[in-house]
C-alpha positions as CSV (number, residue, x, y, z in Angstrom):
1,M,-48.9,5.9,186.1
2,K,-46.4,4.0,188.3
3,A,-43.1,2.6,187.2
4,H,-43.1,-1.2,186.7
5,T,-42.3,-3.3,189.8
6,K,-41.1,-6.8,190.1
7,E,-44.7,-7.9,190.6
8,S,-46.1,-6.1,187.6
9,Q,-43.2,-7.3,185.4
10,A,-44.0,-10.9,186.5
11,T,-47.5,-10.5,185.0
12,M,-46.2,-9.5,181.6
13,T,-46.1,-11.9,178.6
14,P,-44.4,-11.3,175.2
15,Q,-47.8,-10.5,173.6
16,K,-48.9,-8.3,176.5
17,S,-45.7,-6.4,176.3
18,L,-46.3,-5.8,172.6
19,E,-49.8,-4.6,173.2
20,Y,-48.4,-2.1,175.8
21,L,-46.1,-0.7,173.1
22,K,-48.9,-0.5,170.5
23,E,-51.1,1.4,173.0
24,G,-48.2,3.7,173.8
25,N,-47.6,4.5,170.2
26,L,-51.3,5.3,169.7
27,R,-51.2,7.7,172.6
28,F,-48.1,9.3,171.0
29,Q,-49.8,9.7,167.6
30,N,-52.8,11.3,169.3
31,N,-50.7,13.5,171.6
32,L,-52.3,11.8,174.6
33,K,-49.5,11.1,177.1
34,A,-50.1,8.7,179.9
35,N,-50.4,10.5,183.3
36,R,-47.1,9.8,185.0
37,N,-44.9,11.7,187.5
38,L,-41.4,11.2,186.3
39,L,-39.8,12.4,189.6
40,E,-42.0,9.9,191.4
41,Q,-40.7,7.2,189.0
42,V,-37.2,8.2,189.9
43,N,-38.0,7.4,193.5
44,D,-39.9,4.2,192.5
45,T,-36.9,2.9,190.5
46,S,-34.1,3.9,192.9
47,D,-33.8,0.4,194.3
48,G,-34.2,-1.5,191.0
49,Q,-35.6,-1.6,187.5
50,F,-38.1,-4.0,186.0
51,P,-38.6,-3.1,182.3
52,F,-40.9,-5.2,180.1
53,A,-39.3,-4.6,176.7
54,T,-36.0,-4.0,175.0
55,I,-35.9,-1.7,172.0
56,L,-33.1,-1.6,169.5
57,S,-33.4,1.6,167.5
58,C,-31.4,4.2,165.5
59,I,-29.7,7.2,167.1
60,D,-31.9,9.4,164.9
61,S,-33.0,12.3,167.1
62,R,-36.6,11.8,165.9
63,V,-36.8,8.2,167.0
64,S,-36.6,8.1,170.8
65,A,-38.2,4.8,171.9
66,E,-39.4,6.2,175.2
67,L,-41.2,9.0,173.4
68,V,-42.7,7.2,170.4
69,F,-44.0,4.4,172.7
70,D,-45.0,6.8,175.5
71,Q,-43.1,5.0,178.2
72,G,-41.6,6.2,181.5
73,L,-38.6,5.6,183.6
74,G,-37.9,1.9,184.2
75,D,-40.3,0.7,181.5
76,I,-38.0,-0.2,178.6
77,F,-34.3,-0.9,177.9
78,S,-33.4,1.4,175.0
79,V,-30.4,0.4,172.8
80,R,-29.5,3.0,170.2
81,I,-27.0,2.9,167.4
82,A,-27.0,4.3,163.9
83,G,-28.9,2.1,161.5
84,N,-30.2,-0.1,164.4
85,I,-27.5,-2.6,163.7
86,V,-26.5,-5.6,165.8
87,N,-23.0,-6.4,167.1
88,E,-21.7,-8.6,170.0
89,D,-22.0,-5.7,172.5
90,I,-25.6,-5.1,171.6
91,L,-26.3,-8.9,171.7
92,G,-24.8,-9.0,175.1
93,S,-26.9,-6.1,176.2
94,M,-30.0,-7.9,175.0
95,E,-29.1,-11.1,176.7
96,F,-28.7,-9.2,179.9
97,A,-32.0,-7.5,179.4
98,C,-33.9,-10.7,178.8
99,K,-32.1,-13.4,180.7
100,L,-31.1,-11.5,183.8
101,A,-33.4,-8.5,183.9
102,G,-36.7,-10.1,182.8
103,T,-37.8,-8.3,179.6
104,E,-40.1,-10.4,177.5
105,L,-40.0,-8.6,174.2
106,I,-37.2,-7.4,171.8
107,V,-38.2,-4.9,169.1
108,V,-35.7,-4.1,166.3
109,L,-37.1,-0.6,165.3
110,G,-36.1,0.8,161.9
111,H,-37.4,4.1,160.5
112,T,-38.1,5.9,157.3
113,S,-35.6,8.3,155.8
114,C,-32.7,6.7,157.9
115,G,-29.5,8.6,157.4
116,A,-27.3,5.5,158.1
117,V,-29.3,3.6,155.4
118,K,-28.9,6.4,153.0
119,G,-25.2,6.3,153.6
120,A,-25.2,2.6,152.8
121,C,-27.2,3.2,149.6
122,D,-24.6,5.7,148.5
123,H,-21.6,3.6,149.6
124,A,-20.5,6.4,151.9
125,E,-17.0,6.3,153.4
126,M,-15.9,8.4,156.3
127,G,-13.7,7.3,159.2
128,N,-15.3,4.7,161.5
129,L,-18.7,5.3,159.9
130,T,-17.4,3.3,156.9
131,K,-17.5,0.0,158.8
132,L,-20.8,0.8,160.4
133,V,-22.4,1.5,157.0
134,Q,-20.9,-1.7,155.6
135,K,-23.0,-3.6,158.1
136,I,-26.1,-2.3,156.3
137,T,-24.8,-3.1,152.8
138,P,-26.3,-6.7,152.8
139,A,-29.8,-5.1,153.1
140,V,-29.0,-2.8,150.2
141,N,-28.0,-5.8,148.1
142,A,-31.0,-7.8,149.2
143,V,-33.4,-5.2,147.7
144,T,-33.4,-6.1,144.1
145,E,-35.7,-3.4,142.7
146,P,-35.1,-1.0,141.1
147,K,-32.3,-2.4,139.0
148,D,-31.3,0.9,137.5
149,E,-28.3,2.0,139.6
150,S,-29.2,5.7,139.2
151,L,-32.4,4.9,141.3
152,R,-30.6,2.9,144.0
153,T,-29.4,6.0,145.9
154,S,-30.4,8.0,148.9
155,K,-32.4,10.3,146.6
156,N,-34.9,7.5,146.1
157,L,-36.7,7.5,149.4
158,D,-38.9,4.5,148.6
159,F,-35.7,2.5,147.9
160,V,-34.2,3.8,151.2
161,D,-37.3,2.7,153.2
162,D,-37.3,-0.7,151.5
163,V,-33.7,-1.1,152.5
164,S,-34.5,0.0,156.1
165,H,-37.2,-2.6,156.4
166,V,-35.0,-5.4,155.0
167,N,-32.2,-4.2,157.4
168,V,-34.5,-4.8,160.3
169,Q,-35.3,-8.3,159.1
170,L,-31.6,-9.1,158.6
171,M,-30.7,-7.8,162.1
172,I,-33.3,-10.2,163.6
173,D,-31.7,-12.9,161.6
174,R,-28.3,-12.0,163.2
175,I,-29.9,-12.1,166.6
176,H,-31.1,-15.6,165.9
177,A,-27.8,-16.7,164.4
178,E,-25.4,-15.2,166.9
179,S,-27.3,-15.4,170.2
180,P,-28.2,-19.0,171.2
181,I,-29.5,-17.6,174.5
182,L,-32.1,-15.4,173.0
183,T,-33.0,-17.9,170.3
184,E,-33.6,-20.6,173.0
185,M,-35.7,-18.2,175.1
186,E,-37.8,-17.3,172.0
187,K,-38.2,-21.0,171.2
188,N,-39.4,-21.7,174.7
189,G,-42.0,-18.8,174.5
190,E,-40.2,-16.8,177.2
191,I,-39.6,-13.8,174.8
192,K,-40.7,-12.5,171.4
193,I,-38.4,-10.9,168.9
194,I,-40.1,-8.7,166.4
195,G,-39.3,-6.0,163.8
196,A,-41.0,-2.7,163.3
197,M,-40.8,0.5,161.3
198,Y,-41.3,4.0,162.5
199,D,-42.6,6.6,160.1
200,V,-40.9,10.0,160.8
201,N,-43.8,11.7,158.9
202,T,-46.7,10.4,160.9
203,G,-45.3,9.1,164.2
204,E,-46.8,5.6,163.5
205,V,-45.0,2.4,164.3
206,K,-45.9,-0.6,162.1
207,F,-44.9,-4.0,163.5
208,D,-44.0,-7.0,161.4
209,E,-46.7,-9.5,162.3
């Protein structure tokens, strides 16, 4: 499989880009990697890159976007930060990826058993991690069940995963609220912004559609 070119990127649409990721995740789940020569892709992309999607995911070592979507060099922009949170630097990166580099899809990818989310559920405090975890606290507060405080901790994995899913939705809300550029592009049908959850137990990505 060849790396994306300017010509192949031009044929992509937001929906087609989403289908590419879905197909890649199915290959990943079935251990059927696409046939690609990575060294050849190094050569193919030496003069430029033409990715079709931008993925915001967690730094979790089990959630590499390139792997779970079975993509090669030059296929996707991968933005990684604990808890897949949004800040102005990440928004700027997304604006570059879509407005200047031509990607037509943004995926905010949360995952099950997220350590950053667990930290937020437990109100963890440690150095700079404290401020990062606080950015996830609104998602903790938005999940109203269970009400019993003893069940609203990292030990309750169902609660953790519910918070992770809500966190994805809230980060998409922040993209819309804080990036007029991306919001306008989505309104015009130039890009699609979508949330998804990766299951660390199965390798499956479920998209919010």
